[in-house]
C-alpha positions, 0 to 999 in steps of 0.5 A: 500500500502507498503511505503518506501521499501528499495530495488529497483527491479532489473532484474534477469539476470543482477543480475547474476541469471540463470533462469532455477532453478528458474523455477523449483522453481516456479513449485515446490511451485505450485505443493506443493499447488496443492497437499495440502501441504500448502495453501499459500506461498511467496518468495523473492530473492535479491542480491547486494541491489536489489530485484530480485524476489518477488512472492505470491502463493495461499490463506491466509485463507481457512476457510469459504470463501477463501482469496487469499494471496497478496503481502501485506499478512503477514506470521507468521515467527515462529522461524525466529523471534529469529534472529530479537529478537537477533538483538536487543541484538546486538544494545545494545552490540554496545552501550556498554550496554551489553556484550555477556559475561555478566551474565544474572543475571547482568541484571536480578538479579532474574534470579540467582534463581535455580542455574542460577547465572553463565549463560551468554548471550552467552550460552543462545544465543547459546542454551547451557543455560540448560533450553531448555523445559522452557516457559511462560503462556498466561497470560504473553503476555500482562503483561511483569512483569509477563513474567520476573517473570516466565523467572527468575524462569526457572529450569535447565535441565542440567548443562549450557554449557555442551551440545547443545540443541535447546531452542524452547522458552526459549532462546529468552524469556530470551533475551527479558527480558534482553532487557527490563531490559537494555532499560526500553522499551517493547522489541517489541518497541526496535526491531522496533525502533532500527532495523525494522524502520531504514531499512524501513521495518516498513510495512514488518516486525512485532514483535507484529502486531497492530490491524489495520494490522492484517487483513494482516496476513495469517492464519497458519494451521497444524496437531495441532490447531494454534494460529490465534487470535488477542492476539497472534498476538499482543503479538509478542512473541520473540521466534516465534511470528513475522509476515512478508512479504518474501520481508521484511525478504529478505531485512533484510538478505540483510543487515546481509549479507553485514556486517550490511548495507542496502543502506545508512543505517548502523544498525550494524558494519561488525565485530559485524556481523562476530562475530554473524554469525560464528559458535560458537558451532563447530560440536557439535550435536544439541540433539533436531535437529536429532543430526545434528551439527547446527553450532549456532551463536548468533542468526542465524546458519551457514552452514559450511562444514558438510555433513548435515545441516538443512534448508540452502541447502546442496550445500550452500556456507559454509558462508551462514547463516539463520534461520527457522520457525518450519515446514514452513519457512526459510530465509538466507544470502550468504555473499560470492555472496551477495544474500538473500532468504526467503520462507514463507508458512502458514502450519506446515508440519512434518518431514521428508517431511519438511526438504526434501523440505527445502533442495530442495527449497534452493538448487534450489536458490543456483543452480541459482547463477552465 
């Protein structure tokens, strides 16, 4: 059973949601499952500190005997994990132990190797660090000293700060090692102790799933083989290894969209949230994201007013911000309406279908907001 979940339930109508777009959303997700697009899914919708909708669909596992997904099922977040990792950095900034303008090498001296001495934390967090293809070996999952060594040995592919290109693994591996250098703790423990548990989400969000919780994890499928191993789930890779329920992530984004506060718990200051959730990269196109301006913040990205955006919904309010998981999911908050929403699935779907369905899913939720 879940314990201490922080959001009380509320009625859709009393929270200002029109029912028809959400009925369309329900049918859309059911049609995806019937078509075999993905085995299982979860959605959660919240507003003004209340959970308006939490629904689970389909199967958590399909190999061997089918295992239905339940409200306790944990889905792989992929790159949605990135905002959780960055949130641990934010806590250290608010304690004065870090600045976004610090050089990474101020905290990881070995990182200065291979021409990286002047790269700032802000450049890394906005995907302007210059090493977008870098990664670490599987041997580092259980050996963070080796992880630090491999991260510090990353090689530059272009001059830092000169372009915007999504760093799929590298940026948040760097952040994780900075967290460990500053705190002397495992970055997974820092995320849990400083962000997840204070919010009452210890049963709903995991960066590093303990052995006794792993039966709750949905298997993840795709055209290419996917990691569904105990070692991967325990590793909690900072760029894409977290697991969560949709209601857990919707509550986390409620906090982000309400200036760092959830109920009586204040995790961040409003000014910190305003800074990290603003557009730091202007209309520069992201070379990895088919040239779309992704309006990168220091963790999430922002809708803005461009004609095109990925994942947040074309009709979203400009201040809406969030992050997705490759081919599978998205979470976002709209501070202008007090709404947060999470959509999780357990199949990595290719583009163009993936991006098109994300736009439809998000737009249906935006259309429901009165």
